[in-house]
C-alpha positions, 0 to 999 in steps of 0.5 A: 500500499502506498503512503498517503492513502487513507482507508474509507468504509463507504460509497465512493462519490467522486470519480477521481478516486482510485479505489484500491481494494474491496472484497465480497465474500459469502458463506452458507452451511448448516444452520449458520448466518451467511457472513459477508466482509468487505471494504473499499480502500480509496485515495484521499480525494475528500470522499465522505465515509458511509456504512450500511449492511449487505442484503442478498439472496442467501439461498444460493450455492454457487461457484463462479468459474472463468473470466468476470465481465463488468457491465452496465445493466439499466442504472446499476453496474454488474459482474457476469461470470460463468459457473454453476449452482448446486442442486441437492438431491438427497445425498447427491449433489448436481451442478446446474449450468449457470450464468452468475450476474453480481450486482455491485449496487446491492452486492447480490447474485442473480443465478440464471440457469442455462439448462433444462429443468430436468433434475437429473441433468448436471453441468457447469459454465467454465468461461464467459466471452469478453463481451459478456453475451455468451457462456460456455461449458459442459452439460450432460443429458441425464444419468449415465450420459456423457458431458458435451461442450455447450455454448449458450448466447443471450437471447438464444438457446443452448447449443450442444457442440457434440464431440469430434466423433459425432457417430459416437456422441452417445458415449464420447464426452467433450468440454468447452473451456474458453471463448473469444471476444464475441463467442464466434470461437470455442475451444476445449477438449473432446474424446476422439478415437476412444474414451481414453484419448482426447484432442483439443478442438476449435469450434466456429458456427461455420466450420463446427468442431475442428480437431487441432490434432497433436504435435508432430512426432508427439503422443496421442493427446492434447487439450485446449484451455484458453484462446485469444480475443480474436480466436486465432491463438489457442493455449493448452497442453499436448504430448510433445516428444521428449527423447524416446518418450513423450511429456505433457508440454504447454502449447501455443497454437497459431496458424495450424501449428503447435509451439512447444513453450517450454522445451525439454523433459519437464512437464508443463501446462498453459492455462490462459492467454492475453487478449492479443495472444502474446502472453501465455501463463500456466504451470511448469514443473513436476510432482516434486516442485513446480512454479507458475510461468509467464511466457511472452512472444517478443517483437522479432528478432528477439526470442520468446521469454519464459519467466517463472513465478513463485511459488510463495515463500515456504511453498514448493508448487505454484500455478497461474490460472488467470491473466489479464487481457494486457498480460501484466496481472496474473493470478493463481494458486500456490501450495506448500506440498502438492498442486495439480490440475485434476480436469475440467470438472474438478479443477485444481486442488486448493492452496493459497490464492496469489496475485502477481505483477512485475512491480510487486512480484508474487503476493498472497492475495489474502495478505494483500487484502489484509494489508489494505484494510480488509478484515480477513479474520478467519478467511482463507483464499484457497484458489483463483478461478478467473479474473476480469479482462482488466485484471481488477476483479479476481474470483475463486474459492474461500473457506471461513470459520463457518465452512464445514470440512471439504466445504468452500464459498465463492469470493470476489476481490477487487484489487486496483493498481497501475497495471489494471487495464483501465480505470478502477471501478467505483460506479455503483459500488455500494458500501457495506460493513464487515461482519455478519448479515442480520436475519439471514439464517437458513437451514441448508443441506450440507453440500457434498461436492462432486458426489453424484451417480454419473459415470463421466471421464473428466478430461 
C-alpha cells in the first residue's frame, strides 16, 4: 500500500477516486448465518465515509468460474461470470450450468440457469465471452450420459457442440473451456478415437468442431484451455516428443501449428492467454516442485521469454490460472507440497490464492487485502478460478470460520493498481459493513461436492 492512502469504508462519491481494494465474500452452511466481509480502500479525494449493511439472496450455492465481465445494466453496474449452482438431491449434489450476474449496487447474485429443468441433468459454465453475451461449458443429458461441450448465447438457446466423433456422441465426452471476444470461437477438449484419448478442438458456427490434432512426432493427446480475443491463438497442453518418450507440454497454437513453449523434459501446462495472444501463463514442473510461468512473444528478432513465477515463500508448487488481457496481472494458486490440475470438472486442488505483477512480484492475495484494511479474520482464499479482462476483479474459492470440512464458498476481490487495464471501478459500488448480515439464517443441506451417480471421464 502506498503511503498517503487512507482507508474509507463507504460509497465512493467522486470519479477521481482510485479505489484500491474491496472484497465481498459469502458463505452458507448448516444452521449458520451467511456472513459477509468487505471494504473499499480509496485515495484521499475527500470522499465521505458511509456504511450500511449488505443484503442479498443467501439461498444460492454457487461457484464462479472463468473471466468476470463488468457491464452496465439499467442503472446499476454488475459483474457476470460463468459457473454453476448446486442442486441437492438427497445425498447427491448436481451442478447446474449457470450464468451468475453479481450486482455491484446491491452486492447480490442473480442466478440464470442455462439448462433444462430436468433434476438429473448436470453441468457447469467454464467461461464467458469478453463481451459478456455468451457462456460456454459442459452439460450431460441425464444419468449415465456423457458431458458435451455447450455454448449459450443471450437471447438464444443452448447449443450442444457434440464431439469430434459425432457417430459416437452417445458415449464420447467433450468440454468447452474458453471462448473469444464475441463467442464466435469456442475451444476445449473432446474424445476422439476412444474414451481414453482426447484432442483439443476449435469450434466455429461455420466450420463446427475442428480437431487441432497433436504435435508432430508427439503422443496421442492434446487439450485446449484458453483462446485469444480474436480466436486465432489457442493454448493448452499436448504430448510432445521427449527423447524416446513423450511429456505433457504447454503449447501455443496459431496458424495451424503447435509451439512447444517450454522445451525439454519437464512437464508444463498453459492455462490462459492474453487478449492479443502474446502472453501465455500456466504451470511448469513436476510432482516434486513446480512454479507458475509467464511466457511472452517479443517483437522479432528477439526470442520468446519464459519467466517463472513463485511459488510463495515456504511453498514448493504454484500455477497461474488467469491473466489480464494486457498480460500484466497474473493470478493463481500456490501450495506448500502438492498442486495439480485434476480436469475440467474438478479443477485444481486447493492451496493459497496469489496475485502477481512485475512491480510487486508474487503476493498472497489474502495478505494483499489484509494489508489494505480488509478484515480477513477466519478467511482463507484457497484458489483463483478467474479474473476480469482488465485484471481488477478476481474470483475464486475461500474457506471461513463457518464452512465445514471439504466446503468452500465463492469470493470476489477487487485490487486496483497501475497495472489494471483501465480505470478502477467505483460506479455503483455500494458500501457495506464487515461482519454477519442480520436475519439471514437458513437451514440448508450440507453440500457434498462432486458426489453424484454419473459415470463421466473428466478430461
